[in-house]
N, C-alpha and C positions, 0 to 999 in steps of 0.2 A: 480467425477468418472473418471476412467482411459479412455484414448483415444488412438486409434491406429493410428500410423503415417505410411502412405503408403510408399511402396518401401523400407522398412527398410533393406532388405537383400542385396540389391545391387549386384554387380558382384560376390562377395565372396560367397553369399548364394542366388542364384537366385530363389530357391523355397520358400523363406520367403517373404510373402506378406506385412508384416508390423512389426513394433516394438512397443511393448506395453510400454507406458510411464506412470509411477505411481509417483505421488508426495504424500509423507506422511507428514501430518502436524506434527509439534512439539507436543509431547505428544500424539502420535497416537493411544494409546490404554489405556483405563482406565476402569477397572471392578468395579462396585458398586453393593451393595446389592439390592437396589430397582430400578425399571425401572425409567428412566428419561423421562420427557415430551419431545416431539419432539422439542419444542421451546428452551429447555435448552441443547440440545444434539448435539455433533459432531459425525461423523461416527466413529465407533469403540470405543465409550464411552457409557457406560450404563450397564444394566444387561446382564447376559450371553445370554439370549434370544435375546436381542437387538443387541449385538455384532455378534451373530450367523446369524441374519438376514442381517446385514451389510456385513458379509463375503459372504453370498449367493448372494447379489447384485453385489459385486465385481466379483465373479465367473461367474455369468450370463453375466457380461459385457465383459468377456473374459480374466480375470486375471488368470495367471498360478500360481503365487506365491505371498504370502502376508507375510510380516514380521511384527511382533508385537513388537513395540518399547515401552518398559516399563520403560526405564531409566528416563523419565520425569514425571512419576507418583510419587508424593511425598510420597504416602503410601508405595511405594516399594523402591525408590532410595534416599530418604532423609537421611541425616547423622544419624538421630536418629530412622530410621525405623528398625523394628525388622527383622533381616535377615531370621529367620526361617519362619515368616509370609510372607515375601516378596517372598521367594522361593516357599512356598506353593501356593501362588496366581499365580505365573508364571507357575508352573507345572499344576495347575488346568486349566489354559487357554490352555496350550499345549494339555492336554488330551482331553478337551472338544471340542476344535476347530481343532483338527488334521483331515486331509483329510481321508475320508473313503476309504477303499480299496476294 
């Protein structure tokens, strides 16, 4: 989970109490059709509902922005991956996980 580093604003931004540091693991997002058991799952891997719950946990921890890295998912980025299916998956994630306004 992300952690806040105190005093991040320094003299340039005295109103900023901290800086949010996020480390995204390689292969940071992978959508699958069936839910994965908790023993077999990394954050942001799993069914749409599981990924949605992970996003909520990051938001509740204070994260302002979250980037979904799909370039390491072989179903999307492999040389023989279907470009139309890859784009459909990426757009589906964007639509389903977009912040509500």
